[in-house]
C-alpha positions as CSV (number, residue, x, y, z in Angstrom):
1,A,3.4,20.8,-25.0
2,M,1.5,20.0,-21.9
3,W,0.2,16.5,-21.5
4,T,-2.9,15.8,-19.4
5,F,-5.0,12.8,-18.8
6,E,-8.4,12.0,-17.4
7,P,-8.1,10.1,-14.1
8,K,-10.8,7.6,-15.1
9,V,-8.8,6.7,-18.3
10,A,-5.6,6.3,-16.3
11,E,-7.5,4.1,-13.8
12,A,-8.9,2.0,-16.6
13,V,-5.5,1.5,-18.1
14,L,-4.0,0.5,-14.7
15,V,-6.8,-1.9,-14.0
16,K,-6.3,-3.5,-17.4
17,M,-2.6,-3.8,-16.9
18,L,-3.1,-5.5,-13.5
19,A,-5.6,-7.9,-14.9
20,E,-3.3,-8.8,-17.8
21,A,-0.5,-9.5,-15.3
22,K,-2.9,-11.4,-13.1
23,V,-2.2,-9.2,-10.1
24,P,-4.9,-9.6,-7.4
25,V,-6.3,-6.3,-6.2
26,V,-8.5,-6.2,-3.1
27,Y,-10.9,-3.3,-2.7
28,G,-13.1,-2.3,0.3
29,E,-11.0,-3.8,3.1
30,R,-9.7,-1.9,6.1
31,L,-6.7,-2.8,8.1
32,D,-7.4,-4.1,11.6
33,R,-5.7,-1.4,13.6
34,T,-5.5,-3.5,16.8
35,P,-1.9,-3.1,18.0
36,G,0.2,-6.1,17.1
37,K,-2.5,-7.5,14.8
38,V,-2.3,-5.5,11.7
39,V,0.8,-7.1,10.1
40,K,2.6,-10.4,10.4
41,L,6.3,-10.0,9.9
42,D,9.2,-12.3,9.2
43,G,12.0,-10.2,10.6
44,K,11.4,-6.8,8.8
45,R,9.5,-8.3,5.9
46,I,5.7,-8.2,5.8
47,T,4.3,-11.6,5.1
48,A,0.6,-11.0,5.8
49,I,-1.9,-8.3,6.7
50,V,-5.1,-8.7,8.8
51,C,-8.2,-6.7,8.0
52,E,-11.2,-5.7,10.1
53,S,-13.3,-8.3,8.3
54,G,-11.1,-11.0,9.8
55,K,-9.5,-11.8,6.4
56,T,-5.8,-12.3,6.3
57,Y,-3.9,-11.7,3.1
58,E,-0.5,-13.3,2.6
59,G,1.9,-12.2,-0.1
60,T,5.5,-11.4,-1.0
61,V,4.8,-7.8,-2.0
62,F,2.4,-5.3,-0.3
63,I,1.7,-1.8,-1.6
64,D,0.6,0.6,1.0
65,A,-2.2,2.5,-0.8
66,T,-3.7,3.9,2.4
67,Y,-4.0,7.6,2.6
68,E,-1.7,8.1,5.5
69,G,0.7,5.1,5.3
70,D,-1.1,3.0,7.9
71,L,0.4,-0.3,6.7
72,M,4.0,1.0,6.8
73,A,3.5,2.6,10.2
74,A,2.0,-0.7,11.6
75,A,5.0,-2.6,10.2
76,G,7.4,-0.2,12.0
77,V,8.8,1.3,8.8
78,S,10.5,4.7,9.6
79,F,8.9,7.6,7.9
80,H,8.9,11.4,7.7
81,V,5.9,13.6,7.6
82,G,6.1,16.3,4.9
83,R,8.7,16.8,2.2
84,E,12.4,16.5,3.1
85,S,14.6,19.5,2.4
86,N,16.7,19.7,-0.8
87,K,19.8,19.4,1.4
88,T,18.8,16.0,2.6
89,Y,19.5,14.2,-0.7
90,G,21.3,17.0,-2.6
């Protein structure tokens, strides 16, 4: 059997789950890409992000939901473009 889902239904389920868990979700903000301004770090840990609107968001966990990994790149996280070979992880 092949299981499929409608994206709008999956989104509605996710939004409901986040609301039930009282997880704040911010839409419509863009990272301020000014070098050295995007993220605030404590060692290697992201403690806050700065957006173009001037708003700063502090937290203990950040999810990089940008299309190209802008938050991780700004935080200095190492990354690889494309898929790794099967040999890399066996």
